[in-house]
N, C-alpha and C positions, 0 to 999 in steps of 0.2 A: 522856384519856392519848393520847401521841403515839405511834401506831402504829410509827412508823420507831423509836422508843427501844425498843420491844419487839422488834421484828425484829433490831435491833441485839445486844440481850441474847441471843436465841435462837441466832442464826446465827454471831456474832462473839464467842462466850463472853465477853461483858461480864459477868462474874459479879458485878463491884462492884455491879451493880443489884439484887442479891437482897434487899438490905436495905431499898433504895428502894421496891422494888415490894412488900414485904412490910409495910411502913409504911403504904402507902397501901390496902392491903387491910384493915389493921388499922383504920385511921382510918374506913374504911367500914363494916365491921363494927361499930364501936362506935357509929357514927350511926344505925345501924339499932335501937338498944335491945337489949332481952333476946333474943338468938337463942343457943340452947343448944346446945351440941355438945360430944362428948366427944373427938372425932378429926378431924384436918384429912387429906385423901387429896386428892393432885394428881391430875388427869387425866392418866393414864400415857402414856407413849412406847413404841413397839415397841423391842425390843432392837436393832435394826438401826438406827433413828433415834438412839437415844441414842448407840451406837456413833460414828455420823456425825457428830454434834452434838459429843460428848466429855462431855456432861452432860445431866442432865433439869432444865431451868430451873424448872420448877413445882415440883419435888422440892425443890430449893434454897430457893424462896420459901416452901414449905410448912414445912420446919423451922425457919426464921426466925420465921415467924408464931407456930408452935407454941409456940415459946420464950417469944415476947411474950404470948401468951394462957394459957400455963401448960396446955396440953393435949397430946395425943399427936398425933404425926405419922407417917402410915406411908407409904412410897412403894412398899410390896408388898400392900398390902391389896386394890388393884384393878390388874389387868394387862392390857395390851393384847396378846393372844395371836396376833394376825394382824396382819401388816404391810399397810399401806393406803396408797393414793397421798395426795399432799398433798391437802387437802379445800379449799383457799382458792378455788379457782376452780369448785367444783361446787355446784349449786344444791340447794334444800332435799330433793327427792326423789332425786337423785344420792349425797349425803351418807347419806340413810336407807340406800339400799340398800349402800352401801360398809359402812357402820358396823354392820350386822347381824351378831351372833355374834362381835364384836370384843374385846370386853371379858370380864373373868372376875374375880369377887371372891373372896376366902379369907375363907370363913365364919366359921372361928375369929378371924380377926381383927374382923370385922364385927358379928357377932350381937349384937344387943341395943344397939348403937352409936348415938348421934346423930351423923350425919358432916357434915363442912363440906367440900363438892367443890369445888377451885379450878382454873381454868383461865386462860389469858391473854386470849385474844380470844373472845367469843362472836359468832356470826354468825348461824346459824339456830337455835342451841340444840340441835341434833341430837346433838352429842357429849356435852353435860351430860345430856340426856334419857336417852340409852342408858346412860351412866355410872349416872346416880341409879336406872334400873331394876335394873340389874344387882346394885348396891349394896343395894336393898329386897330383891330376890329371896333375896341372900344372909343376910337377917335383919337389917339396918340397921333401927333402929327411926324415923329420920327422916333425912332429906337435904336439906341447905340447899346453895345454889351462891353463888359468889362470883367475879366476874371481874376483870381489871384493865381490859378495854376491850370497848366494844360496836361491832359493825361489822354493822349489819343488812342482810341479803341475803336475798331471796326464793328 
C-alpha cells in the first residue's frame, strides 16, 4: 500500500478513498479465514486532531467495512483522552512513554465483544498494543488487529 496515498487521505481529506481502503481491509480479512469479531473499532484521534483534519479517517473506513461485514462499528467505544504529538518520528521507547494513559474504552460498548481494531499504519505496534490492552481491560473477550500498511521502525 502506498504510504503517500494514505497520507493524502489523512491530510488532504481525500475521503473518496474510504471505500478503496475499506475494500483492501475486507480482502485481507477474508484471506485470513475465520476471524470472528462482533465490532470494528478504529484507533481514535484526539478531539483536537479530529478538528484539525476535519474528520477521523479510520472511523470512516470502519463504517464502510462494518457495512461490508455486517457487524457493528463504533467510533466512541475507544477514545483518545490525551492529545499526543505525532508519533511518526518517535522510536519504540518514546512511543510507549507518549502513549501511556492515552486511551480509554467504554465498558458498556466493549464488554463481552470480540473486537477488530483497525489503524492506517503500524510502525512499532505500540499504538495497537496500548489500544488492545485498554479494550481487553474494559472487558473485550478478544481483540484482533488490521492495518492498511506496515512501516517497520525500531
